[in-house]
C-alpha positions as CSV (number, residue, x, y, z in Angstrom):
1,M,-9.9,-12.3,-12.9
2,E,-9.7,-15.3,-11.5
3,F,-8.0,-15.5,-8.0
4,Q,-4.9,-17.3,-8.8
5,T,-3.9,-15.5,-11.9
6,L,-4.1,-12.7,-9.8
7,I,-1.6,-13.6,-7.7
8,K,0.4,-14.8,-10.1
9,E,0.3,-11.3,-12.0
10,R,1.2,-9.3,-8.7
11,H,4.6,-8.0,-9.3
12,S,6.8,-5.6,-7.6
13,T,6.9,-2.6,-10.3
14,R,9.3,0.8,-10.0
15,K,8.9,2.0,-13.8
16,F,5.7,3.6,-14.5
17,K,3.8,4.8,-17.8
18,S,2.6,8.4,-17.5
19,Q,-0.8,7.0,-18.3
20,E,-3.4,8.6,-15.8
21,I,-5.4,6.0,-14.2
22,P,-9.3,6.6,-14.8
23,E,-11.1,7.6,-11.5
24,E,-13.7,4.6,-11.8
25,T,-10.4,2.6,-11.3
26,L,-8.9,4.3,-8.2
27,Q,-12.6,4.2,-7.2
28,E,-12.6,0.4,-7.3
29,I,-9.4,0.4,-5.3
30,F,-11.0,2.4,-3.2
31,K,-13.9,-0.3,-2.0
32,A,-11.0,-2.6,-1.6
33,I,-9.4,-0.6,0.7
34,N,-12.7,-0.1,2.5
35,S,-13.8,-3.7,2.4
36,A,-10.5,-5.2,4.0
37,P,-11.2,-6.3,7.4
38,S,-9.7,-5.0,10.5
39,A,-9.5,-5.9,14.3
40,G,-12.9,-5.2,15.8
41,N,-14.5,-3.7,13.1
42,I,-12.9,-0.1,14.4
43,Q,-10.9,0.5,10.7
44,A,-8.0,2.3,12.1
45,V,-6.6,3.0,9.1
46,Q,-6.7,6.4,6.7
47,V,-5.0,6.3,3.6
48,F,-3.8,9.5,1.7
49,A,-3.8,9.3,-2.0
50,A,-1.2,12.0,-4.0
51,K,-2.0,13.1,-7.5
52,K,0.2,16.5,-7.6
53,P,3.5,15.9,-8.6
54,E,5.5,18.2,-6.1
55,L,3.4,16.2,-3.1
56,K,5.1,12.5,-4.8
57,K,8.2,14.3,-4.5
58,Q,7.8,14.8,-1.2
59,I,6.8,11.2,-0.7
60,A,9.6,9.9,-2.6
61,S,12.1,11.7,-1.0
62,A,10.5,10.8,2.5
63,C,11.1,7.6,1.1
64,F,14.6,7.8,1.3
65,G,15.4,9.4,-2.2
66,Q,13.2,6.2,-4.4
67,N,12.4,8.3,-7.0
68,F,10.0,6.3,-9.1
69,I,7.7,6.8,-6.8
70,A,7.1,10.1,-8.0
71,Q,6.8,9.1,-11.3
72,A,3.4,6.7,-10.5
73,P,0.2,8.7,-11.4
74,V,-1.1,8.1,-8.0
75,V,0.6,7.0,-4.5
76,L,-1.5,6.0,-1.9
77,V,0.4,6.4,1.6
78,F,-1.2,4.1,4.2
79,C,-1.2,5.1,8.0
80,A,-2.3,3.5,11.2
81,N,-4.6,5.2,13.5
82,L,-2.4,3.9,16.6
83,K,-4.9,5.6,19.2
84,E,-8.0,4.7,17.9
85,S,-7.2,0.9,18.0
86,E,-5.6,1.3,21.7
87,R,-8.9,2.5,22.8
88,L,-10.4,-0.7,22.4
89,Y,-7.4,-2.9,22.5
90,K,-5.0,-1.6,24.8
91,E,-1.1,-1.5,24.3
92,R,-1.6,-4.7,21.5
93,G,-3.9,-2.4,19.8
94,K,-1.7,0.3,19.5
95,T,1.5,-1.8,18.9
96,L,-0.3,-4.5,16.7
97,Y,-3.6,-4.6,15.9
98,A,-3.6,-0.9,13.8
99,I,-0.3,-2.1,12.1
100,Q,-1.8,-4.8,10.8
101,D,-4.9,-3.1,9.8
102,A,-3.3,-0.8,7.7
103,S,-1.3,-3.8,6.1
104,I,-4.4,-5.8,5.3
105,A,-5.9,-2.9,3.3
106,A,-2.8,-2.0,1.3
107,T,-3.1,-5.7,0.4
108,F,-6.5,-5.4,-0.8
109,A,-5.4,-2.5,-2.4
110,W,-2.4,-3.8,-4.5
111,L,-4.5,-7.0,-5.7
112,A,-7.4,-4.4,-6.5
113,A,-5.1,-2.7,-8.7
114,V,-3.5,-5.8,-10.3
115,N,-7.6,-6.3,-11.0
116,E,-7.4,-3.7,-12.4
117,G,-4.5,-3.8,-14.6
118,L,-2.3,-1.8,-12.5
119,S,0.7,-2.4,-11.1
120,S,2.5,-0.8,-7.8
121,V,6.1,-2.0,-5.1
122,W,5.3,-2.0,-1.7
123,V,7.4,0.7,-0.2
124,G,8.4,0.0,3.3
125,A,11.7,2.3,3.8
126,F,10.6,5.8,5.0
127,N,11.3,8.6,7.5
128,D,8.6,8.4,9.1
129,E,8.7,12.4,10.0
130,E,9.1,13.2,6.7
131,L,6.2,11.0,5.6
132,Q,4.1,12.3,8.3
133,N,5.0,16.1,7.4
134,A,4.8,15.7,3.7
135,I,1.2,14.0,4.0
136,G,0.3,16.7,7.0
137,S,-0.9,13.7,9.5
138,E,0.3,12.6,12.8
139,L,-1.1,9.1,12.2
140,Q,1.7,6.1,11.6
141,P,2.7,5.6,8.4
142,V,3.2,1.4,7.0
143,A,3.0,1.5,3.7
144,V,3.4,3.6,0.8
145,L,1.9,2.1,-2.8
146,P,2.9,4.1,-5.8
147,L,0.0,3.3,-8.3
148,G,0.2,3.0,-12.0
149,F,0.5,1.4,-15.5
150,A,3.4,-0.8,-15.2
151,D,6.1,0.2,-18.1
152,E,8.6,-2.4,-17.4
153,K,7.6,-6.3,-17.2
154,P,9.5,-7.3,-13.8
155,R,11.9,-10.8,-13.5
156,K,9.9,-13.7,-12.0
157,T,11.4,-14.3,-8.4
158,P,12.2,-17.2,-6.9
159,R,10.3,-18.2,-4.0
160,K,10.4,-20.9,-1.3
161,S,9.2,-24.3,-1.5
162,L,5.8,-24.6,0.4
163,K,8.0,-27.1,2.6
164,E,10.4,-24.2,4.0
165,I,7.7,-21.8,4.4
166,I,4.6,-24.0,6.1
167,K,5.1,-26.4,9.1
168,E,2.0,-28.4,9.5
169,I,1.8,-28.8,13.6
């Protein structure tokens, strides 16, 4: 898909068809995640891919009961490895770079999913400890991306003008 079209096709979807995601499609998304840039190429990110219904329910519960998450065929949980980034970048690695690494990886995954005909929504509202318990990891959760074929056509949301968000200096 042409890049500008891809960006325009990306919408936040909270309703998914029960249709399974082909494994080759998931692998394309995983390759995109792996190609995301990271501070110092440390790649201080770990992604957990949940397919089991009970695990997806636990993740949804940890996301303050956003039950639509459990309806997606696959749920990706992006975590930052703060200690790994801290080793090279000290405090800034722990408080910023690892979070950025996980965020960039999640963005790459979302755009790759759209390119593959899937949809998602960025979920950032969750209880860290509950989510860590659900995925069995002490790494810092950053984002949850439920993936699937959209079962809705989200409305276009208004955007600020370029002059409101870009300040040429």
